[in-house]
N, C-alpha and C positions, 0 to 999 in steps of 0.2 A: 236640173236635168240637162238643159241645153249646153251648159258649160262643160259637163262631163262628155257629152257627145262631141263637142268641138275638140276637146282634148284627145279623144280617141281618134278622130279624123286626122288631127295634126300628127299623132303618133304613127299612123299608117302612112301618111304622106311623107313623113321623115325618111322612110326607107325607099322612096321612089328613086332618088339619086343621092350620091354623096356630096354634101355641101362643103364649101371651102373650110368652114370652121370645124367640121368633122375631120377633115384631113389633118388639120393642125393637132387636134386631140390625138388622133391615131399616130401621127409622127412622133409626138412626145412619148407615148406608150412604147412604140416600136424601138426608138432610140435608147430607151432606158433598159429594155429587157437584156440586151447583150452585156453591158457593164454590171447589171444586177446579178445575172447568172455567174459571171466571172468572179465577182466578189463573194457572193453568198455561198458558192460551192465550197469555199474554204472551211465552212462550218461543219461539213461532212454530214449534213442532215438532208432528208428528202426535201425537195423544193416544190411548193404548190402555188399556183396562181389561181385566184378565184375571180371569175367574171360574173358578178351577181345579177346583171341585167343585160344578157348577152344579145338579144335580138335574133334575127334569122341567120346571121353569119355573112349574108351578102345583101347588097342593095339591088333594087330592080334593074339598075343600069349595069350590073355585073361587077361593081366595085366591091372589094373585100371589106367586111366589117371587122371589128376587133377580134372575134373568135378565130377567123382564118389567119389574121395577121399574127396573133399570139402563137398559134400552133406552128405556123411556118417558121417563124423566128426561132422558136425553141428548137425545132428540128435542125435548123442551120447551125445554131450556136452550140447545141449539145455535141454535134459532130466536130465542129471546128475547135471547140475548147476541150474536147475529149473528156466530157463530164460523164462519170460512170455511176453517179447516184441518181435515184429516181426523180424525174421531173414530170409532174402532171398538171393539167388544167381542169378546173371544175367550172362548168358553164351552167347557168341557171336562167330560165325564162318562164314566166307564169302563163304566157299566152300560147295556147295550143298550136296555133298556126306557126308561130315563130319557133316553137320547140321542134315541130316536125321538120321545118325547113332547116333548122340548125343541125339536127341529126343527119340529114341528107348531105349537107354541105361539109360536115366534119367526119364523114364516114371513114375516110382514110386514117384519120388520127384516132378515132374511136377503136378501129381494128387494131391499132398499134398500142392501145391502152395508154395513150398520151392524154386523150380528151374523155371526159365523163360529163354527160349532159343530163340535166334534171328538169322536169316539168313541174315547177313549184314557185311559189312566192319566195323571194330571197329571205325575207324576214322570218318565214316559217322554218327555214333550214339553218339559220345562223348557229344555233346551239349544237345541232348535229354536225355541222361542218367544223366548228371549233373543236369538237371532240375527236373527229377524224384526223385533223391536222395538228393535234396537240404537240407532237414531237417534230414538226416540220417547220421550215422557214417559209413564211407565207407573204405574198403580195396580194392584197385585195384591190381589185379594180372595180369600182362601183360607178356606173354610168346610167342612172335611171332617166327616164323621160319625165322631166319635171323634178319635183323634190320628194314625192311620195315614195316610200321604200327606204329612205335613209333617215328615218326618225332617230333622234339622238340616243334613245334608250337601246335601240338595236345596234347602233355603232359602238356604244359603250362596251357591249359584249365582245366586240372585236378588239377594241382598244385595251381592254383589261388583260389580254394575253401578252402584252409587250414585255412583261417581266418574266414570262415563261419561255418564249422562243422569239426569234426574229420575226417582227411583224411590221409591214409597211402598208400604207394605204394611198391610193390615187383615186380621188373622189370628184365627180362632177357636181358642183353646187350651182344650180340654175337660179340666178338672182331674179330673173323675170318671173319664174314660177313662184318664188318666195313672195314677190310683190302681189301676185294674184291671190295667194293664200293669206296675205297680211292686209286685206282690205280691198284688193283689186284696184288700187289707185294707179295713176299714171306717173312715171318717174319725174315728169316735169310739172305735175300738179302743184298748186300753191300749198303752203303748209296747212292752211285752214281746210282745204279740200281733203288733204291727206288725213288730217285728224278726224274729220267728219266720216270718211269712209272706214277708217280703222275702228272708230267707236261703233259703227253699225255692223261690223263684220263679226262672224264667228271665227275666232282665231286659234281654235284648238289645233288644227293641222300645222299652222305656222309655229306655234309654241312647241309642239311635239318634235318637229324637225329641228328647230333651233336649240332645243334643250332649255327652254325658258322664255321669258318675255323681256329680257334685257334689251332687245333691239327696239322696243317701243320708244324709248327715250331718243334713240338715234333717228328714227324715221319721222319723229315729230319735232326735231330740233330745227328751229327757223334759221339758224346761222349756217346750216349746211346747204351747199349747192347739190343738185342731183348727183353729179359724179362723186362728190365728197360723201354723200349719204350712202351710195353704193359701196364705196371703199370701206367706210366705217362699219357697215353691217357685216361685210365679209371679214374684216379684221377682228371684230368682236366674236364672230362665229369661230374663227380659227383659235381664239384664246381658249375655247372649250376643249380643243384638241390638245393644247399645250399642257393640260393636266396630266396627259398620258405620254406625249411625245416631246422630246427635247427640241426637235426641229419641225416647224410647220411653215409651209410656204405655198404660194399660189400663183397661177398665171391666168390673166383675163384672156378669154378667147372671144374675138369680136368679128362681126361682119365688116364694119367700118370703124376706124379709130375714134370717130366722134360719138359713136353709138354706145348705149349701155351694152355691157358684155353679154354675149349669148349665154356664157356660163364662166365660172371660175374653176379651174382645175386645181384642186387642193392636194398637196402631197405632204405626208407626214412620216417621219422616221426618227429613231433614237440616235442614228449615227451620222456624223458629219460627212463621211465619204458619200453617203446617199444624197445629202443636201448639195454637196459640191458638184456631183454629177448632174443632178436635176437643175441646178443653177445654170450650168452650161447649156443643157438641152433646151430649157424653157427660154433662156436668153436668146439662143439662136433662132428658135421658132418665132419669137416676138419681133426680133430684128428683121427677119425675112418678111413678116407680115407688114411692118412699117415701111420697109424698102419697097415692097410691091405696091402699097397704097400711094406713097408719096413720090416714087420715082418712075412709076409706070408711064412710058411715053416720053420721059425726059432723060437727057444724057447724064445730068448731075442729080445728086441727092437734094430733093426739094423739101425735106422735112422741116417743120418749124424748129427753131433753136431749142425749145424745151423738149423736143422729141429726139434730139441727137445725144449721142453718148458724150459725156464730158469727162475726158480722162484727166484733165487738170484738177477737177474736183476730187477724183479718186486718188490722184497723186498727193494732194493736200491731206486727205484723210489718212493715207498710209504714213506720211511723214509725221503727222501729229501723234499717231499711234506708236510709232517707233520712239519718238521723243518721250512719251509717257511710260512705255512698257519695256524699254531697252534692258537687256538684249531680248529680241523676239525673233522667231523664225518666220519664214515665208508662209508656212502652213498655219502658224498661229495668227498671222495677219488675216488670212482668208477666213479662219474660224471666227475671228472677231468682226469682220466687216461684211461677209456674205449675208448673215442673218439680217443685218441692218439695211442692206442694199440688194436684196434678192432680185435676180434677173436683170439688174441694171448693167452689170459688167461680167465678162467671161473670165475664165482662169487666165487666158493669155493677156488680158488687160492688166491684171494684177502683176503678171510677170514683166510686162513692158514698163509699167510705172515704177516698179522696184528697180529695174535696170537703169532707168533714167535717173532715179535718185542716187544710185551708186555711182554712175558715170559723172554726175554733177557734184559728187562728194558731199552730198547732204547727209548721207550716212554711209556706213562701211559694213562689209561682210566679214565673218570670221574666217572665211577661206581666202580673203584678199582679192577675190574675183569681183568683176563688175557685171559679168554675164554668165549664163549657163550655171547659175547656182541652183542647188536643189532645195526641196521643201524644208530640210532639216538644218540648213545653214542659218546661223544666227546673224542678226542685223542690229546695228547700234549707231547712234550719232557720234560715238567715239571710236577711235581706232582700237582694234584688238591687238594685244601683245603678241 
């Protein structure tokens, strides 16, 4: 009982003021909405964004939460991009106090029939929502407090619509909450202590959220360090998404670089354009986070070498890929390498490395140019006729 009380108190305290890690999460969401709308409008279907764990819409310090951010951004982009197809946002929160505050904070958008607010548990509404949006392009934004509410059988109902209409998901996976549900061990506990706590725990919640118990072998693996264990759990969990989505990626959101992530923001889509966009967005946010942590108060970048971007390594990967796959386009290079190096490099890094390789004549372009080539230009280690 006390654990539940503590969780409720943490949840209420969460909305006192907006924390730096919440700003990172909201930045990623905000930056994605504009290119998402611009791309998805070409399908000529209604567009729906579902915020399944909306909260009150504002923090007690006056900062905007995701509901206000989403609505304001949609209003701006719909006008700027001259989108004339319906765009709506469905907001859900099961807590009465949050629901009441949310309605008040979104009244302007409710009156415009942009926002629709429901007082309900997200899981209870999934099937109804899927029926409502069956002919629409949908982005599900799921940001629960903890991991309850994103049980995998619930997510499957969302994932299964990917073959019917455009479906993308941006989901907050809270690793610390997973640890609590998986035996409440400390991330730096010895493997013997972890095994002991796991054996004594009731693991139903963790298994339901993770869609099985495959993670047990990972958390009890004596060869993994705490950071390696965290990454392995998240990667194994993402493999469950890949049954439905071609592209699944994630960004760790941290308070301090050395710490366990506050959460991992997982993004899934069937389309490379979405992955390409999210790679740039998450890359920029994580780079800003690292620069702020390691450069604050210093004139120069003080990051450890293993935290710095290594363009020589990217250049080598590109060269080896062109040798193997020639001819290959710049777009095909990104399609091959971004899934393997998600968030490590931005699109401009690929462009710079390819131009360096062309200038040094390690390979050639079908246009004969060494710069300002487009994504469809072929590249090869041999000259084109």
